[in-house]
PABARO-283824 format. One record per residue (C-alpha): x, y, z; chain. Coordinates in steps of 0.5 Angstrom, whole numbers, padded with zeros to 4 digits. Each point is the difference from the previous one (the first is absolute). Layout:
BEGIN
X,Y,Z,A
...
***
This chain:
BEGIN
-0093,-0149,0073,A
0003,0002,-0006,A
0004,-0006,-0004,A
0007,0001,-0002,A
-0001,0001,-0008,A
-0005,0005,0002,A
0005,0005,0004,A
0005,-0001,-0006,A
-0005,0002,-0005,A
-0002,0006,0004,A
0008,0002,0001,A
0001,-0001,-0007,A
-0006,0004,-0002,A
0003,0006,0004,A
0007,-0001,-0002,A
-0003,0000,-0008,A
-0004,0006,0002,A
0006,0004,0003,A
0004,-0002,-0006,A
-0005,0003,-0005,A
0000,0006,0005,A
0007,0001,-0001,A
0000,-0001,-0007,A
-0005,0005,-0001,A
0004,0005,0004,A
0006,-0002,-0004,A
-0004,0001,-0006,A
-0003,0007,0002,A
0007,0002,0002,A
0004,-0002,-0006,A
-0006,0004,-0004,A
0001,0006,0004,A
0008,0000,-0001,A
-0002,-0001,-0007,A
-0005,0006,-0001,A
0005,0004,0004,A
0006,-0002,-0005,A
-0005,0002,-0006,A
-0001,0006,0004,A
0007,0002,0001,A
0002,-0002,-0007,A
-0006,0004,-0003,A
0002,0006,0004,A
0007,0000,-0002,A
-0002,-0001,-0007,A
-0004,0006,0001,A
0005,0004,0003,A
0005,-0002,-0006,A
-0005,0003,-0005,A
-0001,0006,0004,A
0006,0006,-0002,A
0004,0002,0005,A
0000,0007,0002,A
0005,0005,-0004,A
0006,0002,0004,A
0000,0007,0001,A
0007,0002,-0002,A
0003,-0002,-0006,A
0006,0002,-0004,A
0000,-0002,-0007,A
0006,0001,-0006,A
-0003,0003,-0006,A
0002,0002,-0007,A
0006,0005,-0001,A
0004,-0002,0006,A
-0005,0002,0005,A
-0003,-0003,0007,A
-0007,0002,0002,A
-0002,0001,0007,A
-0007,-0001,0002,A
-0005,0000,0006,A
-0007,-0003,-0001,A
0001,0001,-0007,A
0002,0007,0000,A
0007,0002,-0003,A
0004,0004,0005,A
0007,0000,-0003,A
0004,-0003,-0005,A
0008,-0001,0000,A
0003,0002,-0007,A
0007,-0003,-0001,A
0001,0000,-0008,A
0006,0002,-0003,A
-0003,0007,-0003,A
0001,0003,0007,A
0007,0001,0003,A
-0003,-0003,0007,A
-0006,-0004,0002,A
-0006,0004,0003,A
-0007,-0001,0003,A
-0006,0004,-0003,A
-0005,0001,0001,A
-0001,0001,0007,A
-0008,0000,0000,A
-0004,0004,0005,A
-0005,-0004,0004,A
-0006,-0002,-0004,A
-0006,0005,0000,A
-0007,-0001,-0003,A
-0004,0005,-0004,A
-0005,0003,0005,A
-0007,-0004,-0002,A
0004,-0005,-0004,A
0003,-0007,0002,A
0005,0002,-0006,A
0007,0001,0002,A
0003,0006,-0002,A
0006,-0001,-0004,A
0007,-0001,0004,A
0004,0007,0001,A
0007,-0001,0002,A
0003,0004,0006,A
0007,0000,-0004,A
0002,0002,-0007,A
0005,-0001,-0005,A
0005,0005,0000,A
0001,0007,0003,A
-0006,0005,-0002,A
0004,0006,-0002,A
0007,-0003,-0002,A
0002,-0005,-0005,A
0007,-0001,0003,A
-0004,-0003,0006,A
-0003,-0006,-0005,A
0004,-0005,0004,A
-0005,0001,0006,A
-0005,-0006,-0002,A
-0005,0000,0005,A
0003,-0005,0005,A
0007,-0002,-0001,A
0007,-0003,0003,A
0006,0004,-0002,A
0006,0003,0003,A
0005,0006,-0002,A
0007,-0003,0003,A
0001,-0008,-0001,A
0008,0000,0000,A
0000,0007,-0003,A
-0005,-0002,-0005,A
-0006,0004,-0002,A
-0006,-0005,0001,A
-0005,0006,0001,A
-0001,0004,-0007,A
-0001,-0003,-0007,A
0006,0004,-0003,A
0006,-0005,0002,A
-0002,-0006,-0003,A
-0001,-0004,0006,A
-0006,-0005,0000,A
-0003,-0004,0006,A
-0003,-0007,-0004,A
-0004,-0006,0003,A
0004,-0006,0000,A
-0005,-0005,0001,A
-0007,-0001,0005,A
0000,-0004,0006,A
-0007,-0001,0001,A
-0007,0003,-0001,A
-0005,-0002,0006,A
-0007,0001,0001,A
-0004,0000,0006,A
-0006,0003,0004,A
0005,0004,0005,A
0005,0003,-0005,A
0003,-0001,-0007,A
0007,-0001,-0001,A
0005,0001,-0006,A
0008,-0001,0001,A
0005,0001,-0005,A
0008,0001,-0001,A
0002,0006,-0003,A
0007,0002,-0002,A
0003,0007,0000,A
0005,0001,-0007,A
0004,0006,-0001,A
0001,0003,-0007,A
0005,-0006,-0002,A
-0005,-0005,0002,A
0004,-0002,0006,A
-0005,-0002,0006,A
0002,0004,0006,A
-0006,-0001,0005,A
-0005,-0006,0001,A
-0006,0001,0003,A
-0006,-0005,0002,A
-0007,0003,0000,A
-0006,-0002,0004,A
-0006,0004,-0002,A
-0007,-0002,0004,A
-0007,0003,-0001,A
-0003,0000,0007,A
-0008,0002,0000,A
-0003,0004,0005,A
-0007,0003,0001,A
-0005,0004,-0004,A
0005,-0001,-0006,A
0006,0002,0003,A
0006,-0004,-0001,A
0008,0000,0001,A
0006,-0002,-0004,A
0005,-0003,0004,A
0007,0000,-0003,A
0006,-0004,0002,A
0007,0001,-0003,A
0007,-0004,0001,A
0006,0003,-0003,A
0007,-0003,0000,A
0006,0000,-0005,A
-0001,-0004,-0006,A
0004,-0007,-0001,A
0007,0002,-0001,A
0000,0006,0004,A
0003,0001,0007,A
-0003,0007,0002,A
-0005,0005,-0002,A
0000,0007,0003,A
-0007,0004,0000,A
0002,0007,0000,A
-0002,0006,0004,A
-0006,0002,-0004,A
-0007,0003,0001,A
-0003,-0004,-0006,A
-0002,-0007,0001,A
-0002,-0006,0001,A
-0008,0000,0000,A
-0003,0006,-0004,A
-0007,0003,-0001,A
-0003,0005,-0005,A
-0007,0002,0002,A
-0005,0002,-0004,A
0000,0007,-0002,A
-0007,0002,0004,A
0003,-0003,0006,A
0007,0004,0000,A
0000,0007,0004,A
0003,0004,-0006,A
-0005,-0003,-0006,A
-0006,-0002,0004,A
-0003,0001,0007,A
0004,-0005,0003,A
0003,-0001,0007,A
0007,-0003,0002,A
0000,-0002,0008,A
0005,-0004,0004,A
-0001,-0005,0006,A
0003,0006,0004,A
-0006,0005,-0001,A
0005,0004,-0005,A
-0004,0003,-0006,A
0003,0002,-0007,A
0007,-0001,-0004,A
0004,0004,0005,A
-0002,-0003,0006,A
0001,-0007,-0002,A
0006,0000,-0005,A
0006,-0003,0003,A
-0004,-0002,0007,A
-0001,-0007,0003,A
-0007,-0002,0000,A
-0003,-0007,0001,A
-0005,0002,-0006,A
-0002,0005,-0005,A
-0007,0001,-0003,A
-0002,0003,-0007,A
-0007,0002,0000,A
-0005,0004,-0005,A
-0006,0000,-0004,A
-0001,-0004,-0006,A
-0005,0000,-0006,A
-0005,-0006,0000,A
-0006,-0002,-0004,A
-0002,0001,-0007,A
-0005,0005,-0003,A
-0005,0003,0005,A
0003,-0004,0005,A
0007,0003,0000,A
0002,0002,0007,A
0006,0002,0004,A
0002,-0005,0006,A
0006,0000,0004,A
0005,-0006,0001,A
0007,-0001,0001,A
0006,-0004,0001,A
0004,-0001,0007,A
0007,-0002,-0001,A
0003,-0004,0006,A
0007,-0002,0002,A
0001,-0007,0004,A
0002,0000,0007,A
0005,-0005,-0002,A
0003,0004,-0005,A
0007,0002,0001,A
0000,0008,0002,A
-0007,0000,0002,A
-0003,0004,0000,A
0002,0002,-0007,A
0001,0007,-0003,A
-0004,0003,-0005,A
0001,0003,-0007,A
-0007,0004,-0002,A
-0002,0005,-0005,A
-0006,0004,0000,A
-0001,-0001,-0007,A
-0002,-0007,0002,A
0006,-0005,0001,A
0002,-0004,0007,A
0005,-0005,0001,A
0004,-0003,0006,A
0007,0003,0000,A
0004,-0006,0002,A
0007,0003,-0001,A
-0002,0007,0001,A
0006,0001,0006,A
0004,-0006,-0002,A
0003,-0005,-0004,A
-0002,-0008,0001,A
0005,-0005,-0002,A
-0003,-0007,-0003,A
0004,-0007,0000,A
-0003,-0007,-0001,A
0000,-0001,0007,A
-0003,0007,0002,A
-0006,0001,-0004,A
-0005,0005,0000,A
-0008,-0001,0001,A
-0005,0006,0000,A
-0007,-0001,0001,A
-0005,0006,-0002,A
-0008,0000,0000,A
-0004,0004,-0004,A
-0007,0001,0003,A
-0005,0002,-0005,A
-0006,0004,0004,A
-0006,0003,-0001,A
-0001,0007,0002,A
0005,0005,0003,A
0006,-0002,0004,A
-0002,-0003,0007,A
0005,0000,0005,A
-0003,-0006,0004,A
-0002,-0004,-0006,A
0008,0001,-0002,A
0002,-0002,0007,A
-0004,-0006,0000,A
0002,-0002,-0007,A
0007,0001,0002,A
-0001,-0005,0006,A
-0003,-0005,-0004,A
0006,0000,-0005,A
0005,0000,0006,A
-0003,-0007,0002,A
0000,-0003,-0006,A
0006,-0004,-0002,A
0004,0001,-0006,A
0001,-0005,-0006,A
0005,-0006,-0001,A
0001,-0003,-0007,A
0002,-0007,0000,A
0001,-0006,-0005,A
-0007,-0004,0000,A
0000,-0007,0004,A
-0001,-0007,-0003,A
-0007,0001,0003,A
-0002,0006,-0004,A
0000,-0002,-0007,A
0000,0004,-0006,A
0003,0006,0003,A
0008,0002,-0001,A
0000,0005,0006,A
-0005,0002,0006,A
-0001,0006,0004,A
-0003,0001,0007,A
0000,0004,0006,A
0006,-0001,0004,A
-0001,-0004,0006,A
0007,0001,0004,A
0006,0004,0000,A
0003,0002,-0006,A
0007,-0003,-0002,A
0001,0004,-0007,A
0007,-0003,-0001,A
-0004,-0007,-0001,A
-0007,0002,-0003,A
0002,0001,-0007,A
-0003,-0005,-0004,A
***
């Protein structure tokens, strides 16, 4: 029979062994946790030292009062707002990127728009893609001959991103005496597509300036958004083709008629030296289904011009409570006009919400304003920043 001290010693020995085993397990667990923490810290450090992938779409202010829009490092257009011109404009509108055969070198960019008319110097006010209107309270803001000006008052935001690059600005329309007659907010978004194609989405909000109760946009076929295409795309000066969403072709069949969109497509010369060749490209100009008077009537010319004629049939009064929002899309595409592709682009455009401009919140440091896609119903009487 075992004595009490022997049994006690055995129990103590077993307890000590168990405690040792538990201590070893605790030490092993602590070591594992420490190693995991070290590994996580090393991974975080490695990730921190690795550069983030560049954003696809960029908008960058550059010298000369211009703003450059790029996709994947390739410039697509520029916004020009310097005082040497009576009104701002976008130029160039570069064709989708193409490469020289047998080479990885990208061909020099070719603009699908031009500055001025190909054959008439009295149309030098046709500057690529621009905003203008013939009758603002009876004042001509269309031509360069009346001393009127559209000036950028300030910018709200420049936003880069993978889905789009966004610029937002405020413009003032001034008569020859320097009195502001109309105020405009502009949001321009560069949206990438496939195979080098892209879209320039434009939203304008128009209202009387501070101190004015009403502004009347008179009946006219000139305004608001105008596009002067390259000579080679025009019907008269090149070998282009003008087509509408309704299947109409040519100036006579489209002028003054309602349509959801109009397309100007034609040949362009790309490449240099022995690699120079002809390709086809074009611009499809869309009206948005939420615009008043949709589908808009169109002012088009065979010499290479197209514009949505918002007030073709009637005037449109504006007040501080009744402002006007218009949304348009310029789809820059490869090849000749494709009705199915245009219909798909229109559907995407119709589904995208418009933009709101607001003052930045406290949790959005280092920004004065923010621009974002709308998430709910618009209240234009309260949305002004």
